[in-house]
C-alpha positions in Angstrom: 40.7 -16.3 3.0 44.0 -15.9 -0.1 44.5 -18.3 -2.4 47.9 -18.3 -1.0 46.7 -19.3 1.8 45.1 -22.2 0.5 47.9 -23.4 -1.6 50.2 -23.4 2.0 46.7 -25.6 3.9 47.6 -27.6 0.6 51.4 -28.0 0.9 51.0 -29.4 5.2 48.4 -31.4 4.5 50.4 -33.4 2.0 53.6 -33.5 4.1 51.4 -34.8 6.9 49.6 -37.3 4.5 53.2 -38.3 4.0 53.9 -38.8 8.1 50.7 -40.4 9.4 51.5 -43.3 6.7 55.1 -43.9 7.2 55.5 -42.0 10.7 52.5 -41.6 12.6 52.0 -38.5 12.5 49.4 -38.2 15.9 51.9 -40.9 18.1 55.5 -39.8 17.6 58.2 -40.6 19.8 58.2 -39.5 23.8 55.3 -37.0 23.1 53.4 -35.6 25.4 50.1 -34.1 26.0 50.8 -30.7 26.4 53.1 -31.1 23.1 49.1 -31.3 21.8 47.8 -29.1 23.0 51.0 -26.2 22.1 50.6 -27.4 19.0 47.2 -27.1 18.0 46.3 -23.4 19.4 49.9 -22.1 18.3 48.8 -24.1 14.4 45.5 -22.0 14.4 46.5 -18.6 16.2 49.6 -18.4 14.2 48.5 -18.6 10.7 44.5 -17.7 11.1 44.9 -15.2 13.6 48.5 -13.3 14.5 49.8 -12.5 10.9 46.7 -11.3 9.7 46.3 -9.0 12.3 50.0 -8.3 11.9 49.3 -7.2 8.3 45.4 -5.7 8.7 47.4 -3.1 11.9 50.5 -2.3 9.5 47.5 -1.3 7.0 45.9 0.8 9.9 49.2 2.1 10.4 50.2 3.3 6.9 47.1 4.6 5.9 47.5 6.5 8.7 50.7 8.2 8.7 51.6 7.2 5.3 48.8 6.7 3.1 50.3 8.7 0.0 52.8 5.4 0.1 50.1 2.8 -0.6 50.8 0.9 -3.4 53.7 3.1 -4.3 56.4 0.2 -5.1 53.7 -2.0 -7.6 55.7 -1.5 -10.6 58.7 -2.8 -8.7 60.3 -5.5 -11.0 59.3 -9.5 -9.8 62.9 -9.8 -8.8 63.8 -7.6 -7.1 60.7 -7.3 -5.6 62.1 -11.4 -4.6 64.8 -9.9 -3.0 63.9 -7.5 -0.9 61.6 -10.2 0.4 64.9 -12.5 1.6 66.4 -9.9 2.7 63.4 -8.1 4.7 61.9 -11.3 5.9 63.9 -13.9 5.8 67.2 -12.9 6.8 65.5 -11.1 9.6 63.9 -13.9 10.1 67.1 -15.5 11.0 68.7 -13.1 12.9 65.7 -13.5 15.5 65.9 -16.9 15.2 69.7 -16.8 16.2 69.1 -14.1 18.7 67.0 -16.5 20.6 69.2 -18.9 20.9 71.1 -16.5 22.7 69.6 -14.0 24.8 67.4 -15.8 27.6 64.2 -13.7 27.2 63.7 -14.2 23.9 64.2 -17.7 24.3 61.7 -18.4 26.4 60.2 -17.1 24.0 61.1 -19.6 21.0 61.6 -22.8 23.0 58.9 -24.7 22.6 60.1 -24.8 19.2 62.1 -27.0 20.9 60.6 -28.5 23.4 58.9 -31.4 21.3 61.5 -35.1 20.8 60.9 -35.4 17.3 59.8 -33.5 14.3 57.1 -32.9 11.9 54.7 -31.4 10.4 53.2 -30.7 13.6 56.4 -28.1 14.4 56.0 -25.9 12.1 54.0 -23.1 13.8 55.3 -24.1 17.1 56.0 -21.1 19.7 55.2 -19.1 22.2 53.1 -16.7 19.9 54.4 -13.7 21.8 57.4 -15.1 19.0 55.0 -14.6 15.9 53.8 -11.3 17.2 57.7 -9.3 17.9 58.6 -11.3 14.9 60.0 -8.0 12.8 60.0 -10.0 9.3 56.9 -10.7 9.6 55.9 -6.6 10.2 58.0 -5.7 7.5 56.4 -8.2 4.9 53.5 -6.2 5.6 54.8 -2.7 4.9 55.7 -4.1 1.2 51.5 -5.6 1.0 50.9 -1.8 2.0 53.6 -0.8 -0.5 52.0 -2.8 -3.6 53.9 -6.6 -3.2 51.1 -8.1 -2.4 51.0 -10.0 -5.6 54.8 -10.5 -5.0 54.2 -11.9 -1.1 51.9 -14.5 -2.1 54.6 -17.1 -4.6 56.8 -15.9 -1.6 55.2 -16.8 1.1 53.8 -20.4 -1.0 57.7 -20.9 -1.7 59.5 -20.1 2.2 56.5 -22.7 3.8 57.0 -25.0 1.2 61.2 -25.3 1.8 59.8 -25.3 6.4 57.2 -27.6 6.4 59.7 -30.0 4.1 62.3 -29.1 6.7 60.8 -30.1 9.6 59.1 -33.6 8.4 60.4 -36.7 9.2 60.0 -38.0 6.4 63.4 -36.6 5.0 63.1 -35.4 1.5 66.9 -35.5 0.9 67.8 -38.4 2.4 68.0 -40.8 -0.7 69.1 -38.2 -2.8 72.2 -37.6 -1.1 72.3 -41.6 -2.1 72.4 -40.9 -6.2 75.9 -40.0 -6.9 74.6 -38.3 -10.6 72.8 -35.8 -7.8 76.1 -34.7 -5.6 76.6 -31.8 -7.5 73.3 -30.5 -7.1 72.4 -31.4 -3.4 75.5 -29.7 -2.5 74.1 -26.6 -4.0 70.7 -27.0 -3.0 72.2 -27.5 1.1 73.8 -24.4 1.1 70.8 -22.7 -1.0 67.8 -23.6 1.0 67.1 -25.9 4.4 66.4 -29.0 4.1 65.6 -32.0 6.1 69.8 -32.9 7.4 70.8 -29.5 7.7 67.1 -28.0 10.3 67.1 -31.1 12.0 70.6 -30.5 13.0 69.5 -27.6 14.8 66.7 -30.0 16.6 68.9 -32.1 17.6 69.3 -32.9 21.4 72.3 -33.6 22.8 75.2 -31.0 22.5 77.9 -34.3 21.8 75.8 -36.0 18.6 78.4 -35.0 15.4 75.1 -34.2 13.8 73.8 -31.5 16.1 73.7 -27.3 15.4 71.3 -26.9 18.1 73.6 -23.4 18.0 73.3 -22.7 14.4 71.9 -23.8 10.6 69.2 -20.8 11.8 67.4 -20.3 8.7 64.8 -21.0 7.6 63.6 -20.4 4.2 67.4 -19.7 2.7 70.2 -21.9 4.5 72.3 -19.2 2.6 72.7 -17.1 5.2 74.0 -19.7 7.5 76.4 -20.4 5.3 76.8 -16.4 5.2 77.4 -16.1 8.5 79.0 -19.0 9.8 76.6 -20.5 11.5 76.3 -23.4 9.4 76.6 -27.2 9.7 76.2 -29.8 6.9 76.8 -33.8 7.2 74.6 -35.0 5.4 73.5 -37.1 8.7 70.7 -36.4 11.1 70.6 -36.3 15.0 70.4 -39.4 17.0 67.4 -38.0 19.7 65.6 -34.3 19.0 64.4 -31.6 22.3 66.8 -30.0 24.8 69.0 -31.0 27.6 69.4 -29.2 30.7 67.0 -27.4 30.4 63.7 -27.6 33.3 60.2 -28.8 31.6 58.0 -26.4 30.7 53.8 -26.5 30.6 51.9 -25.9 27.8 51.0 -22.4 29.2 54.4 -21.3 29.7 55.3 -22.7 25.9 52.3 -20.0 24.7 52.4 -17.6 27.0 55.9 -16.6 29.1 55.7 -13.9 30.4 52.3 -14.2 31.5 53.0 -17.8 33.2 56.2 -18.3 35.0 59.5 -20.2 34.2 59.7 -23.1 35.8 63.1 -23.3 36.8 63.2 -26.9 38.7 64.8 -29.7 37.2 63.6 -32.7 37.8 64.0 -34.1 41.4 65.5 -31.0 41.7 65.1 -28.3 44.4 63.8 -25.0 43.0 66.8 -23.1 40.8 67.9 -19.5 42.3 68.6 -19.0 38.1 67.5 -21.0 35.2 69.6 -23.6 34.0 71.2 -22.8 30.8 70.5 -24.1 27.4 71.7 -27.0 25.2 
């Protein structure tokens, strides 16, 4: 396992331990047995199986069709290399995420991430397995690694995952910093640059009429700057009253993990079967 993976695991465990001590990591509000199944499977499958398999597949394909390009960017300036990852990985993930909230079949691949009615590091990798297998940014990152930027990818991945893990935790690191007046200019810049708990929790809010919720926005993963740039940002420095999605039929762990292999449930509680899926929040 690469050194970067150990560092990401250490960061994940550190945030998990804080949650364990302060907000009951394994006893979140409204959690269900299906939540545990989805989170355990996806948290193991994504970083251990899916992401490495994509990188190996890209390497095999490029080795066969373009062997002369291996290491072609190895001497690229580090800042330029980081910019490439920010655009080809993080920005494409922003658009993939945004499209997933606009297209029904893509939303079915992503809704597992929002079915949890709580915030936690447990949600970081929680998604349909096909959602990650098809994510353009991972494939493009594999291409950049083949071109010789694996050394940059390691550091980039550590920084990105630290931001994402922190943004999902229900122990919000930004909350106490907002209370320090001297840090106001710094936090103004930070919250417009990277995803923070306040901006990302807004994306997970359950009710559209909650002023702190921006379910159809705040899509950024590492950089919140993409939301600022493309007009989907909402910054309130507050946190939603509740989390999850409204107006959707419940989904079991099979649908959440491997739809379309498991059919979509279209029946709202106490209602007759619907002919079409209800609109998402």
